[in-house]
Every structure is written in C-alpha cells, then in structure tokens.
PATIPA-745902 format. One record per residue: residue number from 1; residue in three letters; chain; z negated, x negated, y negated of N, C-alpha, C in turn. Coordinates in Angstrom, 1 decimal, decimal comma. Layout:
PATIPA-745902
+-----+------+------+--------+--------+--------+--------+--------+--------+--------+--------+--------+
! pos ! code ! unit !     nz !     nx !     ny !    caz !    cax !    cay !     cz !     cx !     cy !
+-----+------+------+--------+--------+--------+--------+--------+--------+--------+--------+--------+
! NUM !  ala !    A !      Z !      X !      Y !      Z !      X !      Y !      Z !      X !      Y !
...
+-----+------+------+--------+--------+--------+--------+--------+--------+--------+--------+--------+
END
This chain:
PATIPA-745902
+-----+------+------+--------+--------+--------+--------+--------+--------+--------+--------+--------+
! pos ! code ! unit !     nz !     nx !     ny !    caz !    cax !    cay !     cz !     cx !     cy !
+-----+------+------+--------+--------+--------+--------+--------+--------+--------+--------+--------+
!   1 !  met !    A !   14,4 !  -12,1 !   -0,4 !   13,7 !  -11,6 !   -0,2 !   12,9 !  -10,9 !   -1,4 !
!   2 !  ile !    A !   13,1 !   -9,8 !   -1,8 !   12,5 !   -8,9 !   -2,8 !   10,8 !   -9,0 !   -3,3 !
!   3 !  arg !    A !   10,1 !   -9,6 !   -3,8 !    8,7 !   -9,4 !   -4,2 !    8,1 !   -8,0 !   -5,0 !
!   4 !  lys !    A !    7,7 !   -7,7 !   -4,4 !    7,1 !   -6,6 !   -4,8 !    5,3 !   -6,0 !   -4,9 !
!   5 !  ala !    A !    5,3 !   -5,8 !   -6,0 !    3,7 !   -5,4 !   -6,4 !    3,4 !   -4,2 !   -7,3 !
!   6 !  phe !    A !    2,4 !   -4,0 !   -7,0 !    1,8 !   -2,3 !   -7,4 !    0,5 !   -2,5 !   -7,7 !
!   7 !  val !    A !   -0,1 !   -0,9 !   -8,2 !   -1,4 !   -1,1 !   -8,4 !   -1,6 !    0,3 !   -8,2 !
!   8 !  met !    A !   -2,8 !    0,7 !   -7,7 !   -3,7 !    1,6 !   -7,1 !   -4,7 !    2,0 !   -7,4 !
!   9 !  glu !    A !   -5,4 !    2,9 !   -7,1 !   -6,6 !    3,4 !   -7,7 !   -7,8 !    3,4 !   -6,8 !
!  10 !  leu !    A !   -8,4 !    3,1 !   -6,3 !   -9,5 !    3,3 !   -5,6 !  -10,8 !    4,1 !   -5,8 !
!  11 !  asn !    A !  -11,6 !    4,9 !   -5,1 !  -12,3 !    5,9 !   -5,8 !  -14,0 !    5,2 !   -5,7 !
!  12 !  pro !    A !  -14,5 !    5,2 !   -6,9 !  -15,9 !    4,0 !   -7,0 !  -16,8 !    4,6 !   -5,5 !
!  13 !  gly !    A !  -17,1 !    3,2 !   -5,2 !  -18,3 !    3,1 !   -4,0 !  -17,3 !    3,2 !   -2,4 !
!  14 !  lys !    A !  -16,0 !    3,2 !   -2,3 !  -15,0 !    3,2 !   -1,2 !  -14,7 !    1,6 !   -0,7 !
!  15 !  ala !    A !  -14,5 !    0,7 !   -1,4 !  -14,3 !   -0,6 !   -1,0 !  -14,8 !   -0,6 !    0,2 !
!  16 !  ala !    A !  -15,9 !   -1,0 !    1,0 !  -15,9 !   -0,8 !    2,7 !  -15,3 !   -0,5 !    3,1 !
!  17 !  glu !    A !  -15,1 !    1,2 !    3,1 !  -14,9 !    1,8 !    4,0 !  -13,1 !    1,9 !    3,8 !
!  18 !  tyr !    A !  -12,6 !    1,7 !    2,2 !  -11,0 !    1,1 !    2,2 !  -10,5 !   -0,3 !    3,4 !
!  19 !  lys !    A !  -11,6 !   -1,0 !    3,5 !  -11,2 !   -2,3 !    4,4 !  -11,7 !   -1,8 !    5,3 !
!  20 !  arg !    A !  -12,2 !   -1,4 !    5,9 !  -12,8 !   -1,2 !    7,3 !  -11,3 !   -0,3 !    7,6 !
!  21 !  arg !    A !  -11,0 !    0,7 !    7,4 !   -9,6 !    1,1 !    8,0 !   -8,5 !    0,2 !    7,7 !
!  22 !  his !    A !   -8,3 !   -0,4 !    6,8 !   -7,4 !   -1,4 !    7,0 !   -7,3 !   -2,9 !    8,2 !
!  23 !  asp !    A !   -8,8 !   -3,2 !    8,0 !   -8,8 !   -3,9 !    9,0 !   -8,7 !   -3,3 !   10,7 !
!  24 !  glu !    A !   -8,8 !   -1,9 !   10,7 !   -8,3 !   -1,2 !   11,8 !   -7,1 !   -0,7 !   11,8 !
!  25 !  ile !    A !   -6,1 !   -0,9 !   11,0 !   -4,8 !   -0,2 !   10,6 !   -4,0 !    0,0 !   12,2 !
!  26 !  trp !    A !   -3,7 !    1,4 !   11,7 !   -2,5 !    1,4 !   13,2 !   -1,8 !    1,3 !   13,5 !
!  27 !  pro !    A !   -1,8 !    0,6 !   14,9 !   -0,9 !    0,1 !   15,4 !    1,1 !    0,6 !   15,0 !
!  28 !  glu !    A !    0,8 !    1,8 !   15,0 !    2,1 !    2,4 !   15,1 !    2,7 !    2,3 !   13,2 !
!  29 !  leu !    A !    1,8 !    2,2 !   12,3 !    2,1 !    2,0 !   10,9 !    2,2 !    0,4 !   11,0 !
!  30 !  phe !    A !    1,4 !   -0,5 !   11,5 !    2,3 !   -1,9 !   11,2 !    3,6 !   -2,0 !   11,9 !
!  31 !  ala !    A !    3,6 !   -1,4 !   13,0 !    5,0 !   -1,4 !   13,7 !    6,2 !   -1,0 !   12,6 !
!  32 !  leu !    A !    6,0 !    0,1 !   12,1 !    6,8 !    0,8 !   11,1 !    7,2 !   -0,3 !    9,9 !
!  33 !  leu !    A !    6,0 !   -0,6 !    9,3 !    6,3 !   -1,4 !    7,9 !    7,0 !   -2,9 !    8,6 !
!  34 !  lys !    A !    6,8 !   -3,6 !    9,4 !    7,7 !   -4,4 !   10,2 !    9,0 !   -4,2 !   10,2 !
!  35 !  ser !    A !    9,1 !   -2,9 !   11,0 !   10,4 !   -2,9 !   11,3 !   11,7 !   -2,6 !   10,2 !
!  36 !  his !    A !   10,6 !   -2,0 !    8,9 !   11,3 !   -1,5 !    7,8 !   11,5 !   -2,8 !    6,7 !
!  37 !  gly !    A !   11,4 !   -4,3 !    7,7 !   11,3 !   -5,2 !    6,6 !   10,4 !   -5,7 !    5,5 !
!  38 !  val !    A !    9,2 !   -5,3 !    5,8 !    8,1 !   -5,4 !    4,8 !    7,4 !   -6,8 !    5,9 !
!  39 !  his !    A !    7,1 !   -8,0 !    4,5 !    6,8 !   -9,3 !    5,3 !    5,3 !   -9,4 !    4,0 !
!  40 !  asn !    A !    4,4 !  -10,7 !    4,3 !    3,3 !  -10,9 !    3,4 !    2,8 !  -10,0 !    2,7 !
!  41 !  tyr !    A !    2,4 !   -8,7 !    3,4 !    1,8 !   -7,5 !    2,4 !    0,4 !   -7,8 !    2,2 !
!  42 !  ser !    A !   -0,5 !   -7,6 !    1,4 !   -1,6 !   -8,3 !    1,0 !   -1,5 !   -6,9 !    0,1 !
!  43 !  ile !    A !   -3,3 !   -6,5 !   -0,1 !   -3,7 !   -5,7 !   -1,0 !   -5,2 !   -6,4 !   -1,6 !
!  44 !  tyr !    A !   -5,4 !   -6,2 !   -2,5 !   -6,6 !   -6,9 !   -3,6 !   -7,7 !   -5,9 !   -4,4 !
!  45 !  leu !    A !   -8,5 !   -6,4 !   -4,3 !   -9,7 !   -5,1 !   -5,2 !   -9,9 !   -5,7 !   -6,0 !
!  46 !  cys !    A !   -9,8 !   -5,2 !   -7,2 !  -10,7 !   -5,4 !   -8,8 !  -11,9 !   -5,1 !   -8,6 !
!  47 !  pro !    A !  -13,1 !   -5,3 !   -8,1 !  -14,1 !   -4,0 !   -8,0 !  -14,8 !   -3,5 !   -9,6 !
!  48 !  his !    A !  -14,3 !   -4,3 !  -10,7 !  -14,7 !   -3,7 !  -11,8 !  -13,9 !   -2,3 !  -12,2 !
!  49 !  thr !    A !  -12,5 !   -2,3 !  -11,9 !  -11,8 !   -1,2 !  -12,2 !  -11,5 !   -0,3 !  -10,9 !
!  50 !  his !    A !  -11,7 !   -0,8 !   -9,7 !  -11,4 !   -0,2 !   -8,8 !  -10,0 !   -0,1 !   -8,4 !
!  51 !  gln !    A !   -9,4 !   -0,5 !   -9,1 !   -8,0 !   -1,1 !   -8,8 !   -7,2 !   -1,8 !   -7,7 !
!  52 !  leu !    A !   -6,5 !   -1,5 !   -6,9 !   -6,2 !   -2,2 !   -6,1 !   -4,6 !   -2,8 !   -6,1 !
!  53 !  phe !    A !   -4,8 !   -4,2 !   -6,0 !   -3,4 !   -4,8 !   -6,5 !   -2,7 !   -4,9 !   -5,1 !
!  54 !  ala !    A !   -1,4 !   -4,6 !   -5,0 !   -0,5 !   -4,6 !   -3,8 !    0,4 !   -5,5 !   -3,8 !
!  55 !  tyr !    A !    1,0 !   -6,5 !   -3,1 !    2,2 !   -7,2 !   -3,2 !    2,8 !   -7,2 !   -1,7 !
!  56 !  ala !    A !    4,0 !   -7,3 !   -1,6 !    4,6 !   -7,3 !   -0,5 !    5,9 !   -8,4 !   -0,8 !
!  57 !  glu !    A !    6,4 !   -8,8 !    0,4 !    7,8 !   -9,3 !    0,2 !    8,6 !   -8,3 !    1,2 !
!  58 !  ile !    A !    9,7 !   -7,7 !    0,7 !   10,4 !   -7,2 !    1,0 !   11,9 !   -7,2 !    1,4 !
!  59 !  glu !    A !   12,5 !   -6,8 !    2,5 !   14,4 !   -6,9 !    2,6 !   14,9 !   -6,5 !    1,9 !
!  60 !  ser !    A !   14,4 !   -4,8 !    1,8 !   15,2 !   -4,0 !    0,7 !   14,6 !   -3,2 !    0,4 !
!  61 !  glu !    A !   14,8 !   -2,3 !   -1,3 !   14,3 !   -1,0 !   -1,5 !   14,4 !    0,4 !   -0,9 !
!  62 !  ala !    A !   16,0 !    0,1 !   -0,2 !   16,2 !    1,4 !    0,7 !   15,3 !    1,5 !    1,4 !
!  63 !  arg !    A !   15,0 !    0,5 !    2,8 !   14,4 !    0,2 !    3,6 !   12,8 !    0,5 !    3,1 !
!  64 !  trp !    A !   12,2 !   -0,1 !    2,3 !   10,8 !    0,5 !    1,6 !   11,1 !    1,5 !    1,6 !
!  65 !  asn !    A !   11,5 !    1,9 !    0,8 !   11,1 !    3,9 !    0,5 !   11,7 !    4,7 !    1,7 !
!  66 !  ala !    A !   12,5 !    4,1 !    2,5 !   12,7 !    5,0 !    3,6 !   11,2 !    5,2 !    4,4 !
!  67 !  ile !    A !   10,2 !    4,4 !    4,2 !    8,8 !    4,5 !    5,1 !    8,4 !    5,6 !    4,6 !
!  68 !  ala !    A !    8,3 !    6,2 !    3,4 !    7,5 !    7,3 !    3,3 !    8,0 !    8,5 !    4,0 !
!  69 !  gln !    A !    8,9 !    8,8 !    4,5 !    9,4 !    9,5 !    5,4 !    9,2 !    9,6 !    6,6 !
!  70 !  ala !    A !    8,7 !    8,7 !    7,0 !    8,0 !    8,4 !    8,6 !    6,8 !    9,7 !    8,7 !
!  71 !  pro !    A !    6,4 !   10,3 !    9,7 !    5,2 !   11,0 !   10,1 !    3,9 !   10,4 !    9,9 !
!  72 !  ile !    A !    4,4 !    8,8 !   10,5 !    3,0 !    8,5 !   10,8 !    2,6 !    7,6 !    9,5 !
!  73 !  cys !    A !    3,5 !    7,2 !    8,2 !    3,3 !    6,9 !    7,4 !    2,3 !    8,0 !    6,3 !
!  74 !  arg !    A !    3,0 !    9,3 !    6,3 !    2,5 !   10,2 !    5,9 !    1,1 !   10,9 !    6,3 !
!  75 !  lys !    A !    1,0 !   10,8 !    7,7 !   -0,8 !   11,2 !    8,3 !   -1,5 !    9,8 !    7,5 !
!  76 !  trp !    A !   -0,8 !    9,0 !    7,5 !   -1,8 !    7,7 !    6,6 !   -2,0 !    7,9 !    5,5 !
!  77 !  trp !    A !   -1,2 !    8,6 !    4,8 !   -1,6 !    9,0 !    3,7 !   -2,7 !    9,8 !    3,3 !
!  78 !  val !    A !   -2,5 !   11,2 !    4,8 !   -3,6 !   12,1 !    4,3 !   -5,1 !   11,5 !    4,7 !
!  79 !  tyr !    A !   -5,2 !   10,5 !    5,6 !   -6,0 !    9,7 !    6,4 !   -7,3 !    9,2 !    5,3 !
!  80 !  met !    A !   -6,2 !    8,5 !    3,9 !   -6,9 !    7,7 !    3,0 !   -7,0 !    8,4 !    1,8 !
!  81 !  ala !    A !   -6,7 !    9,5 !    1,7 !   -6,4 !   10,5 !    0,3 !   -7,9 !   10,8 !   -0,1 !
!  82 !  asp !    A !   -8,9 !   11,0 !    1,0 !  -10,4 !   10,9 !    0,5 !  -10,9 !    9,4 !   -0,2 !
!  83 !  ile !    A !  -10,4 !    8,8 !   -0,3 !  -11,2 !    7,4 !   -0,8 !   -9,9 !    7,0 !   -2,0 !
!  84 !  met !    A !   -9,3 !    7,5 !   -2,6 !   -8,3 !    6,9 !   -3,5 !   -7,4 !    8,1 !   -3,5 !
!  85 !  ala !    A !   -7,1 !    7,3 !   -5,2 !   -6,4 !    8,5 !   -6,4 !   -5,2 !    8,6 !   -5,6 !
!  86 !  thr !    A !   -4,5 !    9,9 !   -5,8 !   -3,4 !   10,2 !   -4,5 !   -2,4 !   11,6 !   -5,5 !
!  87 !  asn !    A !   -1,2 !   11,3 !   -5,1 !   -0,3 !   12,9 !   -5,4 !   -1,0 !   13,9 !   -5,0 !
!  88 !  ser !    A !    0,4 !   14,9 !   -5,2 !   -0,3 !   16,1 !   -4,5 !    0,4 !   16,1 !   -3,3 !
!  89 !  asp !    A !    1,6 !   15,0 !   -2,8 !    1,6 !   15,2 !   -1,3 !    0,8 !   14,0 !   -0,9 !
!  90 !  ser !    A !   -0,3 !   13,5 !   -1,4 !   -1,3 !   12,7 !   -0,4 !   -0,7 !   11,1 !   -0,5 !
!  91 !  ser !    A !    0,7 !   11,0 !   -1,4 !    0,7 !    9,5 !   -1,1 !   -0,4 !    9,2 !   -2,0 !
!  92 !  pro !    A !   -0,2 !    7,7 !   -2,0 !   -1,0 !    7,1 !   -3,5 !   -0,7 !    6,9 !   -4,6 !
!  93 !  arg !    A !   -1,0 !    7,3 !   -5,8 !   -0,7 !    7,1 !   -6,9 !   -0,6 !    5,5 !   -7,4 !
!  94 !  ala !    A !    0,7 !    5,5 !   -7,2 !    0,8 !    3,7 !   -7,5 !    1,9 !    3,7 !   -9,0 !
!  95 !  val !    A !    1,6 !    2,3 !   -9,4 !    2,5 !    1,9 !  -10,5 !    2,9 !    0,7 !  -10,5 !
!  96 !  asp !    A !    4,5 !    0,8 !  -10,5 !    4,9 !   -0,6 !   -9,9 !    5,2 !   -1,5 !  -11,2 !
!  97 !  leu !    A !    4,7 !   -2,7 !  -10,2 !    4,3 !   -3,8 !  -11,8 !    5,5 !   -4,6 !  -12,0 !
!  98 !  thr !    A !    6,2 !   -5,4 !  -13,1 !    6,8 !   -6,3 !  -13,6 !    6,8 !   -7,6 !  -13,4 !
!  99 !  glu !    A !    7,7 !   -8,2 !  -12,9 !    7,3 !   -9,6 !  -12,3 !    7,5 !  -10,5 !  -13,8 !
! 100 !  met !    A !    6,3 !  -11,3 !  -14,5 !    6,5 !  -12,0 !  -15,5 !    6,5 !  -13,6 !  -15,4 !
! 101 !  phe !    A !    6,4 !  -13,6 !  -14,0 !    6,6 !  -15,4 !  -13,8 !    6,4 !  -15,2 !  -12,1 !
! 102 !  his !    A !    7,1 !  -16,7 !  -11,8 !    6,7 !  -16,6 !  -10,6 !    7,4 !  -18,3 !  -10,2 !
! 103 !  met !    A !    6,2 !  -18,9 !   -9,4 !    6,4 !  -20,5 !   -9,1 !    6,8 !  -21,0 !   -7,5 !
! 104 !  ala !    A !    7,7 !  -21,2 !   -7,3 !    8,0 !  -21,0 !   -6,0 !    7,7 !  -22,6 !   -5,7 !
+-----+------+------+--------+--------+--------+--------+--------+--------+--------+--------+--------+
END
C-alpha cells in the first residue's frame, strides 16, 4: 500500500460548506475512489491557514492518477471550484508532501 499525502487550499469562510459537501459525497464518486484502490482517505483542515491536509492509502499511482480522467471526478471538481483554490481545469491545486517519518 502506498501512503499519499498532499495539501490543498480552502477559500476563507468555506469550511462548513466544504464539510457539508463531503458529508454528502456522491455515491458514484465514492465508488470510483474505491474501485481505483483508494483506502483510508481523510482530509483535515488547518483553520488558521485554510490548508486542507489530505491522506490516502492507495494501491497504485497509475490507478490513483486515472481517477482524474473520470467524468464524475471532473464534475466534482467543477462542483467544488467555488470554495477552493483550483487549476484552470477546475482540479484542486494540490502539492504532494514527502513522507519524513512513519511509525507502524
């Protein structure tokens, strides 16, 4: 299993809306993540910086990257674009983090 972590940025004042949308995640998107080998996916908010810290355990980088090509994922990006920092294709601006320590 590959441990993956990255940060994104939430627009100020949008924490409640971000949480609401994820509490109601679309079943099709949830199924896509599972079918592409995503496990233990969590997202945390640092309220002082508006940074979102995401952690997921994935089965393969190729399968993880393929999620971005799915129409339901692209639709989710558009749905979320009004409350977070995004790229020109509406994908979340994300910076991969380098693991520096792990205790199993």
